[in-house]
C-alpha positions in Angstrom: 0.0 0.0 0.0 1.0 3.6 -0.1 3.4 4.9 2.5 2.0 6.4 5.7 4.0 9.4 7.1 3.6 11.1 10.5 5.5 14.3 11.2 5.8 16.2 14.5 4.5 19.8 14.5 5.2 22.1 17.5 4.7 25.7 18.4 4.8 28.1 21.4 1.6 29.4 22.9 1.9 33.0 24.1 0.1 34.3 27.1 -2.5 36.1 25.0 -3.6 32.8 23.4 -1.6 33.2 20.2 0.9 30.8 18.8 4.1 31.1 16.8 3.5 30.3 13.1 4.8 26.8 12.3 6.5 28.3 9.1 8.5 30.7 11.3 10.2 27.7 13.1 10.9 26.1 9.7 12.3 29.4 8.5 14.7 29.7 11.4 15.8 26.1 10.9 16.6 26.9 7.2 18.4 30.2 8.1 20.6 28.1 10.5 21.2 25.5 7.8 21.9 27.8 4.9 23.5 30.8 6.6 21.2 33.6 5.4 17.5 34.6 5.3 17.7 34.9 1.5 18.9 31.4 1.1 16.2 30.2 3.5 13.6 32.0 1.4 14.8 30.3 -1.7 14.7 26.9 0.0 11.2 27.4 1.2 9.8 29.3 -1.8 9.0 32.3 0.3 9.2 36.0 -0.7 11.8 37.9 1.3 9.1 40.3 2.5 6.9 37.5 3.7 9.8 35.9 5.6 10.5 39.2 7.4 6.8 39.5 8.3 7.0 36.0 9.9 10.1 37.0 11.8 8.6 40.3 13.0 5.4 38.5 14.1 7.4 36.0 16.1 9.5 38.7 17.7 6.4 40.6 18.7 4.8 37.5 20.3 8.0 36.5 22.1 9.1 40.0 23.0 12.7 39.3 21.9 14.8 39.4 18.8 15.1 36.3 16.6 17.3 37.5 13.8 20.1 40.0 13.6 20.9 41.8 10.3 24.5 43.0 9.7 25.4 45.1 6.7 27.5 43.1 4.3 27.2 39.9 6.3 23.6 38.9 5.9 21.4 37.6 8.7 22.3 35.8 11.9 20.1 34.1 14.5 19.9 35.5 17.9 20.5 33.4 21.0 16.8 32.8 21.2 16.6 32.0 17.5 19.4 29.4 17.9 17.6 27.9 20.9 14.4 27.5 18.9 16.3 25.8 16.1 17.9 23.3 18.5 14.6 22.6 20.1 13.3 21.7 16.6 16.3 19.4 16.1 15.8 17.7 19.4 12.1 17.1 18.8 12.8 15.6 15.4 15.7 13.5 16.7 13.7 12.1 19.6 10.3 11.6 18.0 11.1 10.7 14.3 12.0 7.0 15.0 8.9 6.5 17.2 6.7 8.1 14.6 8.3 6.1 11.8 7.7 2.9 13.7 4.1 3.8 14.3 3.6 4.8 10.6 5.1 1.5 9.5 2.9 -0.5 12.0 -0.2 1.2 10.7 0.7 0.7 7.1 1.3 -3.0 7.8 -2.1 -3.4 9.6 -4.0 -1.6 6.8 -2.0 -3.5 4.1 -3.0 -6.9 5.5 -6.6 -6.1 4.5 -5.6 -5.7 0.8 -6.7 -8.4 -1.6 -3.1 -8.9 -2.9 -0.7 -8.7 0.0 2.9 -8.5 -1.2 5.8 -10.1 0.7 6.6 -8.2 3.9 9.8 -8.0 5.9 9.3 -7.5 9.7 12.4 -5.6 11.0 13.1 -4.7 14.6 16.2 -2.6 15.4 17.5 0.3 17.4 17.3 3.5 15.2 20.4 3.9 13.1 21.6 5.4 9.9 22.4 2.2 8.1 19.0 0.8 8.9 17.3 3.9 7.6 19.3 3.7 4.4 18.5 0.0 4.0 14.8 0.4 4.7 14.6 3.3 2.2 16.3 1.2 -0.5 14.1 -1.8 0.2 11.0 0.4 -0.1 12.2 1.7 -3.4 12.6 -1.9 -4.5 8.9 -2.4 -3.7 9.4 -4.5 -0.6 7.0 -3.7 2.2 8.9 -3.3 5.4 7.3 -3.2 8.9 10.0 -1.6 11.0 9.9 -1.1 14.7 12.6 0.9 16.4 13.5 0.0 20.0 16.5 -1.1 22.0 18.7 -4.0 21.1 17.2 -6.0 23.9 13.7 -5.4 22.5 14.8 -6.4 19.0 16.4 -9.7 20.0 13.6 -10.5 22.3 11.1 -10.0 19.4 13.2 -12.3 17.2 13.2 -14.9 19.9 9.4 -14.7 20.1 9.2 -14.9 16.3 7.6 -11.5 16.3 10.0 -10.3 13.6 12.0 -11.7 10.7 15.2 -9.9 11.5 16.6 -8.0 14.5 19.3 -5.3 14.4 22.1 -6.0 16.8 25.7 -4.9 17.4 28.7 -6.5 19.2 32.0 -4.7 19.9 35.1 -6.0 18.1 37.7 -7.4 20.4 37.7 -8.6 24.0 34.3 -7.0 24.9 32.5 -9.3 22.4 32.3 -12.2 24.8 30.7 -10.2 27.6 28.2 -8.7 25.2 27.2 -12.1 23.8 26.9 -13.5 27.3 24.7 -10.6 28.4 22.2 -11.4 25.6 22.6 -15.2 25.8 19.1 -15.9 26.9 17.8 -14.7 23.5 20.7 -16.1 21.5 20.5 -19.7 22.7 18.7 -21.1 19.6 21.4 -22.9 17.4 19.8 -22.0 14.1 20.4 -18.2 14.3 22.3 -16.5 11.5 24.2 -13.2 11.3 23.7 -11.0 8.2 26.5 -8.4 8.2 25.7 -4.8 7.5 28.8 -2.9 8.5 31.4 -2.2 11.2 31.0 1.2 12.8 32.5 3.5 15.4 31.1 4.6 18.7 32.6 7.4 20.8 32.5 10.6 22.6 30.6 13.6 21.1 31.6 17.1 22.2 31.0 20.6 20.9 33.2 21.8 18.1 36.7 22.7 19.4 36.1 20.6 22.5 35.7 23.5 24.9 35.1 21.1 27.8 38.5 19.4 27.1 37.2 15.8 27.1 39.6 13.4 25.5 39.0 10.0 27.1 36.4 8.1 29.2 38.1 9.0 32.5 37.3 12.7 31.8 33.6 11.9 32.2 34.2 11.6 35.9 35.3 15.2 36.3 33.1 17.2 38.7 30.8 19.7 36.9 31.0 17.9 33.5 27.5 17.3 32.1 26.9 14.0 30.3 24.0 12.6 28.3 23.6 8.9 27.9 21.5 6.5 25.8 18.4 4.9 27.5 18.6 1.9 29.8 18.4 -1.3 27.8 20.1 0.1 24.7 23.1 -1.7 23.3 25.1 1.5 23.2 24.6 2.1 26.9 25.7 -1.4 27.7 28.8 -0.9 25.5 29.7 2.2 27.5 29.2 0.4 30.8 31.5 -2.3 29.6 34.1 0.2 28.4 34.0 2.0 31.8 34.3 -1.2 33.7 37.3 -2.4 31.7 39.1 0.8 32.8 37.9 0.5 36.4 35.8 3.7 36.1 32.8 4.1 38.3 29.7 5.1 36.2 28.0 6.3 39.3 30.4 9.2 39.5 29.4 10.5 36.0 27.0 13.5 36.3 24.0 12.7 34.0 24.8 9.0 33.5 21.2 8.0 34.3 19.7 10.6 31.8 19.1 8.8 28.5 17.9 9.7 25.0 16.4 7.1 22.7 18.5 7.7 19.6 22.0 8.6 18.7 20.8 11.7 16.9 18.9 12.8 20.0 22.2 12.5 22.0 24.0 14.6 19.4 21.3 17.2 19.3 21.4 17.4 23.1 25.1 18.1 23.1 24.9 20.5 20.2 22.1 22.5 21.9 24.4 23.1 24.8 22.4 21.1 27.3 25.3 18.7 27.9 29.1 18.9 27.5 29.5 15.3 26.2 27.5 12.4 24.9 28.3 8.9 23.7 27.1 7.4 20.4 27.7 7.0 16.7 29.8 9.2 14.5 27.3 10.2 11.8 25.0 12.3 14.0 28.0 13.9 15.6 29.2 15.1 12.2 25.7 16.1 11.1 25.4 18.4 14.1 28.9 19.9 13.8 30.3 18.1 16.8 33.8 16.8 17.4 34.0 13.0 17.7 36.5 10.8 19.5 36.2 7.1 18.7 36.2 4.7 21.7 35.1 1.4 20.2 34.6 -0.4 16.9 31.6 -2.7 16.6 30.0 -5.1 14.2 26.5 -4.1 13.3 24.3 -6.8 11.8 20.9 -8.4 11.5 20.0 -11.6 13.3 17.5 -14.0 11.8 16.4 -17.6 12.0 18.1 -19.8 9.4 14.8 -21.2 8.1 13.7 -17.8 7.0 16.6 -17.1 4.7 14.9 -18.6 1.6 11.8 -16.5 2.0 11.4 -13.9 -0.9 11.6 -10.9 1.5 14.8 -12.1 3.0 16.3 -12.9 -0.4 15.5 -9.4 -1.5 17.1 -8.0 1.7 20.3 -10.0 1.0 20.4 -8.9 -2.7 20.1 -5.2 -1.7 22.9 -5.5 1.0 25.2 -7.2 -1.6 24.5 -4.5 -4.2 27.6 -2.3 -4.8 25.5 0.8 -4.8 24.1 -0.1 -1.3 27.6 -0.8 0.0 28.9 2.5 -1.3 26.0 4.3 0.4 26.8 2.7 3.7 30.5 3.3 3.3 29.8 7.0 2.9 28.4 7.1 6.5 31.2 8.5 8.7 32.9 5.7 10.6 31.2 2.9 8.6 32.8 0.0 6.7 30.3 -2.1 4.6 32.7 -4.3 2.7 31.1 -7.5 4.2 27.4 -6.3 3.8 25.2 -9.2 3.0 27.5 -11.9 4.3 25.6 -14.7 6.1 27.2 -16.7 8.9 25.7 -19.0 11.5 25.8 -17.2 14.8 27.8 -20.0 16.5 30.6 -19.4 13.9 30.4 -15.6 13.6 32.6 -14.8 16.6 35.9 -16.0 17.9 34.5 -17.4 21.1 31.2 -19.0 20.3 31.2 -20.6 23.8 30.2 -17.2 25.1 26.7 -17.9 23.8 26.2 -20.3 26.7 
């Protein structure tokens, strides 16, 4: 069936009952992205005069300046304007995966009532950039994908319960692999599970451009006064960080903000970029997207888990063909910190890691 899309819309209610025009917030985001009001107008198809009307209306409602004009240098967002832009980024980063999951679930429910139901791939994974690219490519190929974003724990639990066809999962390269596999062993005990490689990728520390907080390694996170933003409990990234800290004998309880968690890597990056935290931990692509500095701390293998008996199904064959396509691999390789040379390789789980006994 046709794709269902759900997009967040937000505004600010003023004391007199009015609200900021939604197009004003979009305009400010475009000014931030393109560096000038004129470029933002061209991007949105607005007249310059109408754009200024929106800005003046917003300034009147908020009682503060949103945009500064400098002769010969164009327009620049005020501190308030910048804060509104980062609020928009944080809203999108936090809500988009949840809304995409809901839209996909609704599309699947409605699609099942169609007379001719095409093959469907049920995919559960934590939100990530490789998964987004893969789902987009499969949709363009005509494959219906019911995707649900959640934690790694939720994904492998769903696979164990046969509630999905493939589950996104990641295991660090090196000595931490054994501990990670042992942690998830209760869901990985079935002998007929297979690994479908997508890419290796880097996780690390995200800090503001120029690293004003002078954070260089994990031990710096314990410094008094440093504000940290984590991933949510149950996520594979949070578990990875906990293992990295433990390996260095560092007490996570001494990190200010360790119990505060965001549900996506992009939300962590937006949190740091907005100035609400000094440092976060996550993937490299969102750090680069939001102009942050990134310090790698671990390489990991990101893959899909599936039951071996499902590999011959048409939807799974289409998935494998797309992952093995050179164009797909090139797209994944273009993500900062990703290496997709083995994308589409299938290996029994018991043979996929150096120490299969860790599966229990």
